[in-house]
C-alpha positions, 0 to 999 in steps of 0.5 A: 580139854577141847577148845572150839573155834570158828572158821573164817571166810578167808582162807590161805591158798595152796598147800603141800598136803595130799587131797582131802581124805575124809577118813583121816579127819578127827570126829569120824562120826561126822563122815556121812554128813561130810561126804554129803555136804562136800558132794553137794558143794562140788555139784553146785560149783558146776553151775557158776551162777548158781554158786554165786547166788548160793554163796552170796559172792560179789563180783570180785569173789568169782574165784571162790567157785573154782575153789569149790570145784576143786575141793576133792583134788586140791592140795591141803594144809593143816586147819589152823594154817588154812584159816586167816583173818583176825582170830587166826592172825592173833593165834599165829599158828605159823610160829607154833613149835612142834610141842605146841602143835602136839597140844593143839592137835589134841585140844583145838577144833575148828567148826567148818561149814563144809566138814563139820568139826575138824582138828587143828592139824587136820588137812583141809583144802581151801573152800568157800562155804558159810554156816548160812549157805543153802545147798541141795542135799539128799534130804532136800534143800535145807540149811546147813544148820539143819544138816549139821546140828544133830551130828555135831551135837552127838560128836561133842556129847561123846566127850566128857572133858572140859569144852570151851566154846569160842565159836560165833553163834552161827557156827556154834549152832552147827554143833551145839554144846552138850548141857552140862557143867563143864561145857562153856560158851565164851563171851568177850567184853571190853572195859574202857579206862573208866571201868565201863564194860560193853560187848565187843564186836569185831575185835572179839576175834583177836581176843579169842585168838590170843586166849587160844594161843595162851592156852596152847602154850600152857598145855591146855590140860585143864580137867575142870572149869575151876582149874581153867578159871584158876589158871586165868586168874594166876595169869592175869586174865579176867575170865569169870562165870557170867552172872545171868545163870547160864554156864557162859564165861565172860572174858573181859579185855581192856581197850586202848583209850581213844580207839574204841574196840581196839584191843591192847596187845595182851589180854592181861589186866 
C-alpha cells in the first residue's frame, strides 16, 4: 500500500541531516527531473526579485529566497518532519515510534514540487516551491505540471499495490494516478448534526492527517481496496466508494455543532 500526501507551503527550518543527496531518495526514476528542477530553483534564487515574482512571495516572505539559494548545502530532515501545517500537525510525526516510522517509510510518500514523490523518511531540505510555480527549465519556460506529470505517472504506474491519494488536485496533477481498480483519490466530506453532507475545504487537511496516522499505526498493510474499506468499517470510519462511477473514495467526518468546518478530534462516527 502507498499513501500519497500533499506537501505544505510551510516547512520547519534547520535539520540535523547531511545535505540533499538526490541519489538516496525513493523513486529513483525521478532523478533526472529532480536534478533539473533543483538546478533551476537554485539558479532562480540568484535573482532575488525574479524569485519573489516567480514564487509569488509577499514582503514578509523574502527569506524563502535564501532557503532556495541554499537547497544543495542546507541541512536536511525526514520529509514527514519537514512539512508543517494542518495535515502534518494532525499526523504528528514527532510522536511516531520506531515501528511506526518503519511503516511510514514503506507506505507513505509526499508529492514535492521540488523533488517529485519522496518517501516519508527521505532527507529533504527546507525550500519554497509550489505546484503552480513557473521555472525556466531546459525544455523551456514551462509549468511544473508539464515537467513532472509524465515522470511522476510512470513512477506510480510501476507499482501494482493499493494506492490511496490524499493529495490536493494541484499536486495530484504532478504524478497522476494510474487508471486501475486499486488506485483511489480520496474526497473529504463533512456531515452536520442534521445529517447534511457537504464538501470540506480547509479542514479536510486535518482529516487526511488523522487518517494517515491511523493507517500508519495499524500497519498500512492492506493489499486490496476491500481490505482497506473493511478495516475502516471495523474501526468506525465512514470511508466508502463514491457513487458517481469514479474510483474515488469518500471520507465522511462529523462536524462540531456551531463551528462549521471544524472537525471533531476523531474521524470515527
